[in-house]
C-alpha positions in Angstrom: -13.1 0.7 -8.8 -11.9 -2.8 -9.3 -12.6 -5.5 -11.9 -14.9 -8.2 -10.9 -13.5 -11.9 -11.6 -16.3 -12.7 -13.7 -15.8 -9.5 -16.1 -12.1 -10.5 -17.0 -11.3 -11.7 -20.4 -7.7 -13.1 -21.0 -7.1 -15.3 -23.6 -4.5 -18.1 -22.9 -2.9 -17.3 -26.4 -1.9 -13.9 -25.0 0.0 -15.5 -22.4 1.5 -18.4 -24.2 2.0 -17.0 -27.5 2.9 -13.4 -26.7 4.1 -12.7 -23.3 6.0 -16.0 -22.7 7.8 -15.8 -26.4 11.0 -14.1 -26.8 11.0 -11.4 -29.3 13.5 -9.0 -30.9 11.4 -5.9 -30.0 9.4 -5.2 -26.9 10.3 -8.5 -25.2 8.4 -9.2 -22.1 9.5 -12.7 -21.8 12.8 -12.1 -20.2 11.4 -10.3 -17.2 8.6 -13.0 -16.8 11.2 -15.8 -17.2 13.3 -14.2 -14.5 10.2 -14.0 -12.2 9.9 -17.9 -12.7 7.1 -17.9 -15.3 7.4 -20.1 -18.4 5.1 -21.6 -20.9 5.1 -24.7 -18.8 3.5 -22.9 -16.1 1.6 -20.2 -17.9 -1.5 -20.7 -15.8 0.3 -19.2 -12.8 0.9 -16.1 -14.9 -2.6 -15.8 -15.8 -3.8 -16.4 -12.1 -1.4 -13.6 -11.1 -2.5 -11.0 -13.7 -6.0 -11.6 -12.7 -5.3 -11.2 -9.1 -3.8 -7.7 -10.1 -7.0 -6.8 -11.8 -9.3 -8.0 -8.9 -7.1 -6.6 -6.1 -6.3 -3.1 -7.4 -8.0 0.0 -8.6 -8.7 0.8 -12.2 -7.3 4.1 -13.5 -9.1 5.4 -16.8 -6.7 6.5 -19.4 -8.7 7.2 -22.2 -12.1 6.2 -24.1 -12.3 5.5 -27.7 -14.5 3.6 -30.3 -13.6 0.3 -28.5 -14.5 1.4 -24.9 -12.7 2.6 -22.0 -9.1 1.8 -21.6 -7.7 1.3 -18.1 -4.4 0.7 -16.2 -4.1 -1.3 -13.1 -0.9 -1.1 -11.1 0.1 -4.1 -9.0 2.8 -6.6 -8.3 3.9 -9.9 -9.9 6.0 -11.8 -7.4 7.0 -8.3 -5.5 7.9 -6.7 -8.8 5.8 -3.6 -9.8 3.8 -3.9 -12.9 1.3 -2.0 -14.9 -1.4 -3.9 -16.6 -3.7 -2.4 -19.4 -7.2 -3.4 -19.7 -10.1 -2.7 -22.1 -13.6 -2.3 -21.0 -15.2 -3.4 -24.2 -18.4 -1.5 -25.5 -20.0 -4.8 -26.7 -20.2 -6.6 -23.3 -18.7 -4.3 -20.6 -16.0 -7.1 -19.8 -12.3 -6.2 -19.6 -9.8 -7.5 -21.9 -6.3 -7.9 -20.8 -4.1 -6.1 -23.5 -0.8 -5.9 -22.1 1.5 -5.8 -18.9 
């Protein structure tokens, strides 16, 4: 099963205020900067994450009170990635959690 484009929920703040910001712990920005992503071209990262979800199969990891938690394996600019998605109970949309 794949996620349909209209079911995807990715906040731009998740990209611009979390993934593309340097952190002391669990810093993902270094990896993303090396691939050419930045806060100036954050839309490209958003587009590429959406494409991972649309073009690759969901793998159910667990179910909890918020919904079903899935991983989706794919590539960002030829680098293997695992993204995490929550299928929300409230509307069945898939909210991007992390990569």
